[in-house]
N, C-alpha and C positions, 0 to 999 in steps of 0.2 A: 262257693260251689266245692272248692278243694276239701273243706271242712265236711261237706255233706258226702262227697266221694269218700272220704277217710272213715266216716262213720257208718257206711253202708256197705263197703267193701273192705275196709281194713288197709287199704292200699293208701300210701303217703305220697300224692302227687307232688313233682317240682312246681313250684309257683313262681314267676318272673314277672317282676312288675316295672314298667317303664316311666309313667308320668313323673314321678317323682323326683329325679336326681337331673333335673335340667337347669339351665340357666333362667332367672327371674330377671324382672327391670331392676330390682333393688337387691342387691346381694345380701340384706337382711331377711329377704323373703326366701332364700334358698335353705335348702336341707344342709345342716352343718357337714355330713359327711361329703355332701357334694363340694361344697367350699373347699374342704380340705384335700380332696382328691384331686380338682382341677386346680388348685394354688400350688400342689406338688407334683404336676406334670404326669400324673397318673392316668389321664383320660386325654388323649390326643385323638381318638377316634370312637366310636361308640362304643362302650366296652361292658361286659357283663361282670359285676361283682357277687360272690356268693355270700350269704352270711352263714356262718357255721356256729351253732351252740344254741342255747335256748332262747330261740327267736321270739317267742309269744312273750317272755318274760321281758326281752331286753327293750320291747317296742315295736319290733319288726313283724309285721305280717305275712312275707313273702320270703321265700328262701334265697331268691335272687333279684338284683335290682341292676338295670340297664341305664348306664351314666352316658350323657351325651358331652361332647364337647362344647366349649364355649363358641359363642359365635364370632368370627373375626370379619371388620369391615374391611374390604378390599376395593378400592374405587368407589366408595360410598355403597357397597353392595355387600349384604351379608353372605359369607362364605364358611362353611364347614372346612373344605379342603380346595385352596386356591388352584389346586393342580388337576382338579376335576376337567377331564377329558381335554387337558392341555389348553384350558379355557385361560385368556388375559383380558385384561383392561383395555377398552376400545374408546377412543373421545367420541363423543357426538358432532357432528359437522357443525360449526357455527350456524350456518343459513338455517339450520332445523331448529335452534334454540331463540331466534328472535320470534316476536309477536308476543301476545299475552292469551291468558288462558290455558286451560287444561289440553295437554297434547300427548297423543300416543307414539312413540317412538319404537318402529319396529325394525329387525334386522332378520333379512330373509337370505340362505344361501344362493348364490348366482346361479341362475336357471331355473329358480322355484318361481311358482306364482305368488302373487298376494293371497291367493286363497290356501296356500299351505302354511302350516305352523310353523312362526319365527322362531329363530334359533333362539332370540333373546329380545325382551321389549322393557320399556320402562315409561311410567308417566312423568311429566314434564309438569308441575302445577302453573308456573309462571316464570318470566325471563329473568327475576330477581333471585331464584334459585340456583345455587349451584348444582347442575345435575350430575346423578352418580353417573358411571360410567356404562357401557354396554362389556356382558362378559360373553366373549365368544372364542370358541376353538381356532385354530389355524384353518385359513379358507378365506374366499371371497364371498363377499356379500353384498344386496343390495337395500338401500333403506328407502321406502316410499316416501315421497314429499306431495302433501297436499296442500 
């Protein structure tokens, strides 16, 4: 679209692309620039890097790329920023971990009903798996037991 716009109007639009510069399951599948930037501490939050120079001849199709930080696991949960809303890890009561089969654990703010949106929720596949923690901001919560 940007190419067509430039051909029709002479306007060279700024193009920004975000899907490329992200973490992959295998590091060898990541873009080399992404690996370099994240390995050298240049990406601690989502950031835009502008490409300057002859973009097309260098294999760059866009003017700028959004780089996303690597995911960190905290308490078994993926987190981009463990300080989001002051959230911290909360263990799941042992009584809710007993039994077998798939179980849904939900934490609701005190005073809210089970029909409201939970503050956090996780699926527990069985009692042999170490469950992740709930990630909850400071406050009081209730967890329904079925």
